[in-house]
N, C-alpha and C positions, 0 to 999 in steps of 0.2 A: 378757713377754717376750723377755729378755735370752739372747743368744749372744754367743757369742766369734766372732771375724772371720781366718779361716787365709785363703780364697781364696772364691769366686765359686760352688764345689756347697754352698758350705754355708745359702745360699740355697733349691740342690736341697732336701736334704736339711729345712733348716728346713720348708717346704710338703711334702715326705713325711711330717711329723709332725702339726702340722699339721691334716692332709687332716681331715673336710673344712671346719674350720671359716674363714668369711672372715675375712682380714688382712691389713693395713696396715703396709708395710715401710716404714722413713724410709731412706732414698736418700738419696746424696750430686751433686749436680748434672752431676755428669758421666757420672753414669749412664742419661745421659737424649739423650746423644748419638747411640746408635745405638737403640738400644729406648724411647725417649721415650713412642713410642703405646702400649706394651705396660705399659709402667710408667702411667701414670694408666686403661691401661683398667684393672687388678689394685688399683686402688686407694693407688699410693703415695705418699711423703706425700717433695715435695723438699726440699732442704736446703743450703745449704753449713757443710763443715767448718769447726769452733773457730771458729761468729762466735756472736754471740747474735743467736737467730735469735724473735721472739716467734707469728710465722705458727706455726714449729712444735711450739711450746708450746699453743698456741690448737686443729689438725690433731690433736693427741694427743688430746686430752681430747675434742674431738668424737668419737672411733673409740671411746674408752672409753666412753664415756655410749650407743653405740651398742649395748653390745655387744658390739664389734669385739672380737677381739684386735690387741694393737699390738705389732709385729715391731719392735729394734731392735738395733745391733753399736753399744754404751758403747764397746770401744774407735775404735773411728769408723777404725781402716784397719785393715792386713790385718798380723798381723804376723811383724815382721821375721826371729824368731828360734825361732820356735812355740815363745814364752812370754802368759802376758799380756801387754798392754800397758799405758797410763795407758788412768787413765777417772777423768772428771771425778768433784768434789766436790758438784757440783750434779744430779748423778744423785738420792741418796736426794731431795732436792726434790724432785722430778719426781717421784717417787714417792711421795713425804708427799701432794702436791698431788693428788694422783690416787685413792687411797684403793681401789686394788684389786690382789686379790693377784697374785702378782711369783712367774715361770718362768723361768730356768737351762735352756736346751739349752748343754751343753756338749760339743762338735766333740773327739773326738781321732783322727789319724790326719790331718787333710787335709794338714797342711802337711810333711806327710812326702809326700805323696801328687803334692802340686803347691805346692810355697817359692810363695813370694810372688817372692822373685830371681831364679827359672827359668820363671815361672808354664808355659812350651810346650814346657817335656819333664813330662811325667808321668809317674813311678815308680808300682812294684807295692807298693802295702800298704794293709792291711788298714783302713777306718775304722768309725769307733762314734760315736757320739754316749747320751747318757744327758738326759732330759729330769723336769726334777724341783721341786716348785711347794717353796722356799724360805720367802716370806711368805705369812700370811693376809692379806685385806683389812682383821681385825680387827687383824694383828698392823703392817698399816704402820702403822691410828690411831694404835696406843697407845706406838709405837717413837718414840725419837726421831732424826734425820738421819741423826746421825753412826749412830747401831745400825745400819740401816737400809743406811746404804753399806759398816757392816762387813759386815752378810750379806751382800751381793751380793758385794762384794768375797774374802773365804771362800767363797766361791762358785763365780767365775771363776776359779780358780785352777786353771793347766793348764802343763804339760810336756811335748812332743810330741813331744822326746828321749826325757825317762823312760820315758813310753810306750812309743817305741817296745824300750826298754830293758829296759821290765818285763815286755813281750808277747817277746820273741825275735823278731823282726822286724826283716829284712833285705834291705838292698834292696840288688841286688846290680846295677844301672844301672850301666854304665860312665861315666855320664858323672854321674854322682850328688854331685860338688861343681864340677859347672859354675857360676858366677854366685856360690858362696857370697862372695866376697871382697869383693860390694856389702856386706852385713853384718859381714863379721869383716872390714873396713879399715886397722887398726892394728896393724901385728907386735909381739907379744907380747917376740920377742928384739931387737931393736934397738928399739924402739917408733917408727920410723917411722910416719908418716900416709898413707894413702890412697896404695901403692907394690904392695898386696897383687893377684894374682892369679891365677886359679884354672885347669886345664884338668882333664876327665880327671875323677879323683877323687882327685884332689892340691890342693893351697892351697896356694900358697909367695910368699914376698917378695923383692920382685926388686929392693931395696934391698941385702941379706940374701945373698940367697938361700936359708934357712933354707926347708925342704920338712916338709908335713904330710899326710897318707893320712888320705885322711877312710874309716876301716873298713865295710861292709858291715850292721856290728855299730850304727852310731848312734858308732862312739870315733875322734877325734881324734890320730892317733899320731906325731910326730914321725919324719921318717928320719932325721935325726941329733942326736943329744944328747936335752935333755931337754926332753919335750913340755911346754910351759908352760901347757894346756887339753887335758885331754881329753873335754870336754863342750862344747858349739858355745854355749848359753847362759852358762855359767861366762866365757866367750873375749866375746864381744857384753856384759855384761855391768859385765865390768873396763872395755873400752872410755867406758863409763859418766861411770863414777869419775875415769876421765883424766879428760873435759872437764869433771867436776863440778870440777875441781883445778885443771885452768884458769881456770876463772872465777872459783875462788878466789883465785887467787893475780894476774889480775887481767890475763889472758895470751892472753886468749879474744876475737877479732874474725874477721868473716869480710867479704870483698872480693868481687866479680866481675864481669865483666861475662857478662851471660846474653839469650838468647834469648827472650822472653817471648809466648806465649799465650794468648789475651782469651777467657772463657765467661761474658760478663755475662748470656746466656739457654743455651739446646741447641748450639749451635755452636762450631767458636773460630776463633777469629781471628787472624791471630800479624799484634803489630803490633810488630816492631823487637826493635833492643835496647836494653836497658836495664843500667842499674851497681843490685845488690844488695847493701847492709850487712848482716851480722847482725853483733850488741852487746849486750850486757849492760844502760847508756844506755837506746838512743833501742829497741833491739830489731831488727824487718826495717824498712827501706826501701828501695823501688823504686821510681827517678829513671827516666826516660826523654822523647819526644817521638815525639808519632802525631800524625796529621793536621794539621800546622800550630802543635800546644800542646803544649806539656810536662807534664808527669804528674810527681805525687811519693805515693805507697802508704806506709803506715806505720801499721807495728801492736807496740803496743808491747807491750813480755813480758805489760804484766797484761792484757791485752787477747786472745794466745796461749797455752792450755792446752796445747796441741801440736801439729803438723806432720804435712798430710797430703803423702808421701813416695810415689814412684815411681822401681819399677826396671823399665826398659827399657817404656815407658807404649807402650799398643797404640793411646791414640785418638789422637794428635796425633805422637810417630814414637817409634823406639825407645831411647829413651837414658832414661838418670835423671833426673828434675827434682824439684823442692819448688813446693808450691802455697801460692802468698799471696792466704790470701783477706780482704772484707773482707766488708756489708749485700751488697753487690746486682754486685760483679764475683767473679772468679777470677780467679787470673794463675800460671799454668804456668810455670815457670821453667828452662829449660837452661843450668847454667854453661857456661864456653865454653873457660875456659884452666882452670877451674879439672875434675878426677876424684878419684872417685866417693869425695862428702867430703856427699852427702844426710841419709846416714844422722847423720854428727855432726852436723851442722843439727838436724834432728829433738831429741837425746840435748841441746841445747845449746838448744833452745825450754821441753824441758817441767823443764829446772829453773830458766831462769831463769824461769816463771810460777811454779813452785815456791818461788822464790827474794821474788817480788813481793809473793804471797799470804801470808806470812810477816811482809813488811810490813807 
């Protein structure tokens, strides 16, 4: 069972759809910080995001061999802009290996109800989900990995803002744009990055002063001058192209001091400040000092196909951070001097991985 991922309510709806069948969910290790005993009790499988994990592959095979449902979210993180996230090519190999039917549960409205960038304030929006078998066991056996990946990719396409428009849904809460600047971080008018802000139903640029109203029907409208993008996903994907161009021109790099919280098991531990860099050659490099010894963590572009990003992270402290995981630890890094940069880091991670795969 493959589901798209918008917020925690996805799990609740999936549980309703699969009841009374026994289901094992693949769950990120940070989910065990508060609910670890419950997750173990219901048969969840622990995993560190964006790492190679043979234990995960073996556990999935065990669940399927005994006839239970294996539920996973191949995007591996909540959608920032209400559209389909990156899904790894290895998904087709995993399906081919296990030779079982594939069902997709596609959620609509969950992002409108509880957007990742402002999950503390719920909006009134109708939720809808479709539950569809896209491949039989016989088709999985006969199709190639590429054909399986295409079937999954086609079935997992969604756009929650298009769903809003198609169904004439009005989001009337006066705070509806609060937090939107976390994903729309670059101004399309003056092109300045990380100077966007939001308040109430408006999004604005602190550098040039331009403002946009996020209307109740889901469309953006500039309060003065041209409306560069009226559809939020279009603005979001335009930013990705800007990052791709910077990488192509050799202009992309990131460096900042970060506060680091390690998660070796199911409890966070503050390990002090460190230096985090990201560039096309070395990928992520985290260098710090803890308990009398230096440490050095590197994840090359080929090792990380996407990036775990958190906005206003509720498990550690309510600010934006990124998670750099190895096979046996996870490092949640909070930038100290730079603000509103984590969405761009996620774009760059995926672009650099894809370039490395082509090479």
